[in-house]
C-alpha positions as a Python dict, from the first residue, in 0.01 Angstrom:
ca = {
    (1, 'M'): (0, 0, 0),
    (2, 'D'): (-76, -289, 236),
    (3, 'I'): (124, -357, 553),
    (4, 'L'): (98, -644, 801),
    (5, 'V'): (184, -537, 1156),
    (6, 'L'): (301, -792, 1413),
    (7, 'A'): (430, -766, 1768),
    (8, 'D'): (512, -980, 2070),
    (9, 'I'): (533, -1315, 1892),
    (10, 'H'): (731, -1456, 2187),
    (11, 'G'): (856, -1767, 2012),
    (12, 'N'): (504, -1888, 1932),
    (13, 'Y'): (555, -2016, 1580),
    (14, 'P'): (222, -2204, 1552),
    (15, 'A'): (43, -1870, 1606),
    (16, 'L'): (267, -1698, 1351),
    (17, 'A'): (208, -1977, 1099),
    (18, 'A'): (-167, -1937, 1147),
    (19, 'V'): (-136, -1566, 1068),
    (20, 'D'): (64, -1654, 758),
    (21, 'C'): (-199, -1902, 644),
    (22, 'F'): (-489, -1665, 718),
    (23, 'F'): (-350, -1381, 509),
    (24, 'Q'): (-125, -1556, 259),
    (25, 'V'): (125, -1291, 366),
    (26, 'K'): (317, -1271, 40),
    (27, 'R'): (51, -1028, -81),
    (28, 'F'): (167, -756, 163),
    (29, 'D'): (403, -482, 51),
    (30, 'L'): (564, -477, 397),
    (31, 'I'): (566, -687, 712),
    (32, 'I'): (662, -493, 1025),
    (33, 'N'): (740, -656, 1359),
    (34, 'C'): (745, -441, 1675),
    (35, 'G'): (969, -671, 1881),
    (36, 'D'): (965, -937, 2153),
    (37, 'S'): (1001, -1210, 1894),
    (38, 'T'): (1154, -1451, 2144),
    (39, 'V'): (1110, -1597, 2496),
    (40, 'Y'): (815, -1777, 2659),
    (41, 'G'): (723, -1981, 2351),
    (42, 'P'): (923, -2295, 2259),
    (43, 'F'): (985, -2211, 1891),
    (44, 'P'): (1233, -1920, 1879),
    (45, 'N'): (1428, -2046, 1578),
    (46, 'E'): (1123, -2113, 1366),
    (47, 'T'): (990, -1767, 1453),
    (48, 'L'): (1309, -1581, 1365),
    (49, 'Q'): (1362, -1777, 1045),
    (50, 'W'): (1006, -1696, 934),
    (51, 'L'): (1072, -1325, 991),
    (52, 'K'): (1399, -1347, 800),
    (53, 'K'): (1250, -1542, 509),
    (54, 'R'): (961, -1298, 479),
    (55, 'M'): (1204, -1002, 494),
    (56, 'A'): (1008, -852, 782),
    (57, 'L'): (1131, -521, 920),
    (58, 'S'): (1188, -618, 1284),
    (59, 'I'): (1302, -432, 1593),
    (60, 'L'): (1411, -560, 1932),
    (61, 'G'): (1180, -585, 2229),
    (62, 'N'): (1277, -613, 2594),
    (63, 'T'): (1284, -994, 2590),
    (64, 'D'): (1503, -997, 2279),
    (65, 'K'): (1748, -754, 2438),
    (66, 'K'): (1781, -970, 2750),
    (67, 'V'): (1854, -1275, 2535),
    (68, 'I'): (2125, -1077, 2356),
    (69, 'R'): (2277, -988, 2695),
    (70, 'L'): (2294, -1358, 2778),
    (71, 'M'): (2444, -1432, 2437),
    (72, 'K'): (2722, -1183, 2517),
    (73, 'G'): (2797, -1350, 2851),
    (74, 'K'): (2626, -1084, 3059),
    (75, 'T'): (2352, -1122, 3320),
    (76, 'F'): (2040, -925, 3413),
    (77, 'K'): (1866, -837, 3737),
    (78, 'K'): (1511, -882, 3612),
    (79, 'P'): (1302, -1092, 3589),
    (80, 'K'): (1354, -1232, 3937),
    (81, 'K'): (1104, -1518, 3912),
    (82, 'E'): (1281, -1846, 3852),
    (83, 'E'): (1037, -1973, 3589),
    (84, 'K'): (1094, -1659, 3381),
    (85, 'R'): (1472, -1686, 3407),
    (86, 'I'): (1448, -2047, 3291),
    (87, 'M'): (1267, -1933, 2976),
    (88, 'Y'): (1536, -1677, 2899),
    (89, 'S'): (1824, -1918, 2958),
    (90, 'W'): (1658, -2192, 2756),
    (91, 'T'): (1595, -1955, 2463),
    (92, 'K'): (1957, -1843, 2458),
    (93, 'E'): (2077, -2204, 2452),
    (94, 'A'): (1822, -2307, 2190),
    (95, 'L'): (1906, -2037, 1935),
    (96, 'T'): (2103, -2142, 1628),
    (97, 'D'): (2390, -1929, 1504),
    (98, 'E'): (2169, -1805, 1220),
    (99, 'S'): (1898, -1700, 1465),
    (100, 'K'): (2151, -1522, 1685),
    (101, 'Q'): (2279, -1327, 1388),
    (102, 'Y'): (1925, -1225, 1296),
    (103, 'L'): (1861, -1090, 1645),
    (104, 'L'): (2193, -906, 1654),
    (105, 'Q'): (2116, -715, 1332),
    (106, 'C'): (1777, -591, 1456),
    (107, 'K'): (1763, -226, 1565),
    (108, 'K'): (1587, -82, 1870),
    (109, 'Q'): (1355, 132, 1658),
    (110, 'L'): (1290, 218, 1295),
    (111, 'S'): (1198, 522, 1089),
    (112, 'I'): (1056, 441, 746),
    (113, 'N'): (980, 678, 460),
    (114, 'L'): (684, 514, 291),
    (115, 'S'): (762, 704, -30),
    (116, 'R'): (1046, 455, -81),
    (117, 'Y'): (781, 191, -146),
    (118, 'E'): (502, 405, -289),
    (119, 'P'): (609, 751, -415),
    (120, 'R'): (262, 900, -364),
    (121, 'L'): (267, 831, 11),
    (122, 'K'): (407, 1119, 217),
    (123, 'Q'): (367, 984, 573),
    (124, 'K'): (659, 868, 780),
    (125, 'L'): (621, 546, 973),
    (126, 'F'): (796, 493, 1307),
    (127, 'V'): (834, 159, 1484),
    (128, 'F'): (891, 137, 1860),
    (129, 'H'): (852, -145, 2107),
    (130, 'G'): (695, 40, 2401),
    (131, 'S'): (658, 408, 2310),
    (132, 'P'): (856, 680, 2132),
    (133, 'D'): (986, 794, 2473),
    (134, 'D'): (1069, 461, 2634),
    (135, 'P'): (1091, 106, 2494),
    (136, 'D'): (959, -24, 2827),
    (137, 'E'): (657, 207, 2851),
    (138, 'F'): (320, 35, 2828),
    (139, 'L'): (59, 206, 2611),
    (140, 'F'): (-291, 62, 2648),
    (141, 'N'): (-626, 133, 2491),
    (142, 'D'): (-724, 314, 2813),
    (143, 'T'): (-400, 511, 2852),
    (144, 'P'): (-507, 875, 2908),
    (145, 'M'): (-550, 1065, 2583),
    (146, 'S'): (-328, 1336, 2729),
    (147, 'R'): (-36, 1092, 2714),
    (148, 'F'): (-97, 1019, 2347),
    (149, 'Q'): (-120, 1393, 2288),
    (150, 'Q'): (220, 1443, 2455),
    (151, 'L'): (377, 1177, 2235),
    (152, 'A'): (205, 1305, 1920),
    (153, 'G'): (353, 1650, 1978),
    (154, 'K'): (685, 1519, 1849),
    (155, 'F'): (540, 1384, 1524),
    (156, 'T'): (338, 1533, 1238),
    (157, 'D'): (156, 1334, 973),
    (158, 'A'): (307, 1015, 1108),
    (159, 'I'): (213, 655, 1179),
    (160, 'I'): (355, 519, 1504),
    (161, 'L'): (357, 142, 1554),
    (162, 'V'): (411, 1, 1903),
    (163, 'G'): (384, -329, 2090),
    (164, 'H'): (482, -438, 2443),
    (165, 'S'): (141, -402, 2611),
    (166, 'H'): (-12, -695, 2417),
    (167, 'T'): (-318, -471, 2372),
    (168, 'P'): (-461, -389, 2028),
    (169, 'F'): (-567, -29, 1964),
    (170, 'H'): (-572, 255, 1713),
    (171, 'K'): (-559, 614, 1838),
    (172, 'T'): (-568, 923, 1618),
    (173, 'I'): (-432, 1258, 1739),
    (174, 'S'): (-469, 1519, 1465),
    (175, 'S'): (-260, 1378, 1176),
    (176, 'T'): (-73, 1123, 1389),
    (177, 'H'): (-183, 762, 1423),
    (178, 'F'): (-83, 522, 1703),
    (179, 'V'): (-135, 153, 1627),
    (180, 'N'): (-69, -148, 1850),
    (181, 'P'): (-146, -481, 1677),
    (182, 'G'): (-169, -676, 2002),
    (183, 'S'): (35, -990, 2057),
    (184, 'V'): (64, -1260, 1794),
    (185, 'G'): (189, -1516, 2042),
    (186, 'R'): (81, -1433, 2396),
    (187, 'M'): (-243, -1245, 2453),
    (188, 'F'): (-346, -1167, 2811),
    (189, 'D'): (-718, -1087, 2772),
    (190, 'G'): (-850, -1440, 2818),
    (191, 'N'): (-869, -1500, 2443),
    (192, 'P'): (-567, -1707, 2330),
    (193, 'R'): (-615, -1633, 1958),
    (194, 'A'): (-329, -1456, 1779),
    (195, 'S'): (-366, -1078, 1743),
    (196, 'C'): (-231, -866, 1457),
    (197, 'A'): (-324, -568, 1241),
    (198, 'T'): (-321, -457, 880),
    (199, 'L'): (-272, -109, 739),
    (200, 'H'): (-408, -1, 402),
    (201, 'L'): (-270, 331, 280),
    (202, 'T'): (-351, 548, -17),
    (203, 'P'): (-255, 913, -74),
    (204, 'D'): (-599, 1009, 61),
    (205, 'S'): (-683, 743, 321),
    (206, 'F'): (-551, 536, 610),
    (207, 'D'): (-734, 223, 722),
    (208, 'V'): (-648, -3, 1020),
    (209, 'Q'): (-800, -343, 1084),
    (210, 'H'): (-732, -567, 1383),
    (211, 'F'): (-767, -945, 1365),
    (212, 'R'): (-786, -1235, 1609),
    (213, 'I'): (-684, -1563, 1450),
    (214, 'P'): (-718, -1911, 1606),
    (215, 'Y'): (-415, -2137, 1610),
    (216, 'P'): (-331, -2487, 1747),
    (217, 'V'): (-247, -2394, 2106),
    (218, 'Q'): (-182, -2760, 2184),
    (219, 'Q'): (131, -2750, 1967),
    (220, 'V'): (276, -2486, 2200),
    (221, 'V'): (177, -2688, 2507),
    (222, 'E'): (349, -2996, 2362),
    (223, 'G'): (660, -2791, 2280),
    (224, 'I'): (679, -2665, 2638),
    (225, 'K'): (648, -3018, 2776),
    (226, 'K'): (895, -3164, 2526),
    (227, 'N'): (1161, -2915, 2636),
    (228, 'N'): (1085, -2955, 3009),
    (229, 'L'): (989, -2590, 3044),
    (230, 'P'): (775, -2461, 3335),
    (231, 'D'): (415, -2586, 3319),
    (232, 'I'): (278, -2243, 3412),
    (233, 'Y'): (347, -2126, 3056),
    (234, 'A'): (140, -2408, 2906),
    (235, 'T'): (-147, -2298, 3129),
    (236, 'M'): (-105, -1934, 3024),
    (237, 'Y'): (-118, -2022, 2655),
    (238, 'I'): (-429, -2233, 2704),
    (239, 'L'): (-608, -1960, 2899),
    (240, 'G'): (-474, -1662, 2707),
    (241, 'K'): (-388, -1498, 3038),
    (242, 'K'): (-80, -1373, 3222),
    (243, 'L'): (-41, -1563, 3550),
    (244, 'N'): (297, -1436, 3670),
}
């Protein structure tokens, strides 16, 4: 069984399209998206429609949940920085009705019995945005192993997919695997290329591969300028760094 794992696309459709082209994604048995599909990139509708068309199993991230709050006429206290609030407000206004409905049907987390897709596979697969304990917790490659051990104590023979930290990693604690694919649309390590991961499972093996895929960053820059969005985001996409 082959699975494509995505996270933190952040409305960056050119990066997502590059991933699609690189893999010819129709060959995957499953596409799983760990949330934060919207905000900061200027292509939220194209992103959500791609996920819907490809029948990706998507959950909500923190940016998605804030957009939903705005859709429902509510407000939020964070982020406080004006340029960030502009990106949230613009995304809410830009979403089509179809895109809004897609977001509203996404859950906060998922539990998947892989035997539904391949009867010989016995593992359970869990999808969270931040961590199994907290959707806003950041798990990094250098997070203390003791923390992963704490989280693994609640799971046996499981695969746990997370996002949120924009940091690719694979950690193994006994029979439990933690995988973060990194961010498709907004990496922070100084390398703007899209990040994602693939899983290959058999009854006797589990293989994870991480990929960095180039995409036309200039298309994102032009989208930001066309929609009069804050210039700082164009700079961040060019540099592959978080500046605010």
